[in-house]
C-alpha positions in Angstrom: 100.0 101.2 164.7 101.7 98.4 166.5 101.1 94.7 166.1 99.9 94.5 169.7 97.2 97.1 168.9 96.0 95.4 165.9 96.0 91.9 167.3 94.1 93.4 170.5 91.6 94.8 168.0 91.2 91.5 166.4 90.5 89.8 169.7 88.1 92.3 170.7 86.3 92.3 167.6 85.9 88.5 167.5 84.3 88.7 170.9 81.9 91.3 169.4 81.2 89.2 166.3 80.1 86.5 168.9 77.8 88.8 170.8 76.1 90.7 168.1 74.0 88.0 166.7 72.6 87.4 170.2 71.6 91.1 170.4 70.5 91.4 166.8 68.3 88.1 167.0 66.7 89.4 170.3 65.8 92.6 168.7 63.6 91.4 165.7 60.0 92.3 166.6 56.7 90.8 165.9 54.7 91.3 162.8 52.3 94.4 162.7 48.9 93.8 163.9 49.9 91.3 166.7 47.4 92.8 169.1 48.3 93.8 172.7 51.3 91.4 173.0 52.8 92.8 169.6 52.4 96.3 171.2 54.5 95.4 174.3 57.0 93.4 172.2 57.3 96.6 170.0 57.7 98.7 173.0 60.5 96.5 174.3 62.2 96.4 170.9 62.1 100.1 170.5 63.7 100.4 174.2 66.6 98.4 172.7 67.1 100.9 169.9 69.6 103.0 171.5 71.8 100.2 172.4 71.8 98.8 168.8 72.6 102.3 167.5 75.4 102.7 169.9 76.6 99.3 168.8 76.6 100.6 165.1 78.9 103.5 166.3 81.2 101.1 167.9 81.3 98.9 165.0 81.7 101.7 162.6 84.8 102.9 164.6 86.1 99.3 164.7 85.7 98.9 160.9 87.5 102.5 160.1 90.3 101.4 162.5 90.6 97.9 160.8 90.7 99.4 157.3 93.2 102.0 158.4 95.4 99.3 159.7 95.0 97.2 156.7 96.1 100.0 154.6 99.2 100.6 156.6 100.0 96.8 156.6 99.6 96.6 152.8 101.9 99.7 152.5 104.4 97.9 154.7 104.2 94.6 152.6 103.1 92.6 155.9 101.1 90.0 154.1 100.4 87.9 157.2 99.0 90.8 159.0 97.1 91.9 155.8 95.4 88.4 155.8 94.2 88.7 159.3 93.0 92.5 159.0 91.1 91.6 155.8 89.3 89.0 157.8 88.7 91.3 160.6 87.1 94.1 158.1 85.1 91.1 156.8 83.8 90.0 160.2 83.0 93.6 161.5 81.3 94.3 158.4 79.1 91.3 158.7 78.2 92.2 162.4 77.6 95.8 161.3 75.1 94.5 158.7 73.4 92.3 161.1 72.8 95.2 163.8 71.5 97.4 160.9 69.3 94.6 159.9 68.0 94.5 163.5 67.5 98.2 163.6 65.6 98.1 160.2 63.5 95.0 161.4 62.3 97.0 164.4 61.7 100.1 162.4 59.7 98.1 159.7 57.5 96.0 162.1 56.9 98.3 164.9 56.3 101.7 162.9 
């Protein structure tokens, strides 16, 4: 994998890390038993589930790619790239945890 591709992945991932908290924060549903407003909010939150699930799939693919690039960089002894890719793996994992938390919150609050 070329350095250009690795850096492109880092830049794109950084943009996603900024976008994911907004999506995840909007996906939290109301408490169970909140009445009609809670029912409407749950319906809206459940409509967002396919988007969040596709985000999980994309983040998992990015995480796998970053981990593979990290393994290659470590094997090649490229410490500067290793440091950046380690940060990238960490950021993607955090984003993945946030999206999974939002999905879990929707299931917990709206089931």
